[in-house]
C-alpha positions as a printed Julia matrix, in Angstrom:
70×3 Matrix{Float64}:
 -207.09  -54.98  60.61
 -205.59  -52.44  63.0
 -208.72  -52.37  65.15
 -206.89  -53.61  68.27
 -203.59  -51.84  67.63
 -204.51  -48.16  67.58
 -203.47  -46.66  70.9
 -205.24  -43.86  72.73
 -202.91  -41.3   74.29
 -203.7   -39.02  77.2
 -203.79  -36.1   74.75
 -206.32  -38.01  72.62
 -208.42  -38.51  75.75
 -208.2   -34.77  76.46
 -209.52  -34.09  72.97
 -212.35  -36.62  73.31
 -213.48  -35.3   76.68
 -212.89  -31.62  75.95
 -210.66  -31.33  79.0
 -207.62  -29.07  79.29
 -206.36  -30.83  82.42
 -203.61  -33.29  81.49
 -203.32  -34.76  85.0
 -207.04  -35.45  85.27
 -207.07  -37.23  81.91
 -203.9   -39.15  82.79
 -205.65  -40.38  85.95
 -208.73  -41.35  83.94
 -206.53  -43.13  81.35
 -204.79  -45.06  84.16
 -208.09  -45.95  85.84
 -209.5   -47.37  82.61
 -206.33  -49.39  81.97
 -206.38  -50.69  85.54
 -210.02  -51.74  85.31
 -209.49  -53.57  82.02
 -206.41  -55.54  83.01
 -205.11  -57.3   86.09
 -201.49  -56.99  84.98
 -199.51  -53.78  84.59
 -200.44  -52.31  81.25
 -199.22  -48.95  80.04
 -201.24  -48.73  76.82
 -204.91  -48.36  76.05
 -206.35  -48.99  72.61
 -209.15  -46.92  71.13
 -211.17  -50.13  70.9
 -210.75  -50.86  74.61
 -211.69  -47.28  75.48
 -214.85  -47.48  73.37
 -215.9   -50.77  74.97
 -215.28  -49.31  78.44
 -217.22  -46.09  77.72
 -219.81  -47.88  75.52
 -219.34  -45.53  72.59
 -219.0   -46.08  68.84
 -215.49  -47.12  67.81
 -215.71  -45.92  64.22
 -216.89  -42.46  65.25
 -214.1   -42.06  67.81
 -211.44  -43.31  65.4
 -212.61  -40.92  62.67
 -212.89  -38.04  65.16
 -209.31  -38.54  66.28
 -207.96  -38.97  62.76
 -209.98  -36.36  60.91
 -211.34  -34.06  63.6
 -214.99  -34.81  62.8
 -217.38  -32.78  64.96
 -220.72  -34.55  65.13
């Protein structure tokens, strides 16, 4: 299953948070990656993001793929 291999981009994070500020979301993306890993890691999976934010993985994945609103 691709559960661990679906990556969350900064633009995806902007969509999820409703932010129009790329730099702010890039900083948030970096902070989450840094807190989840001790080594340099340039990618963040949707699954890791959902664990960090304590939100439902399936909802976020569907929202990003299909644009589900609620």
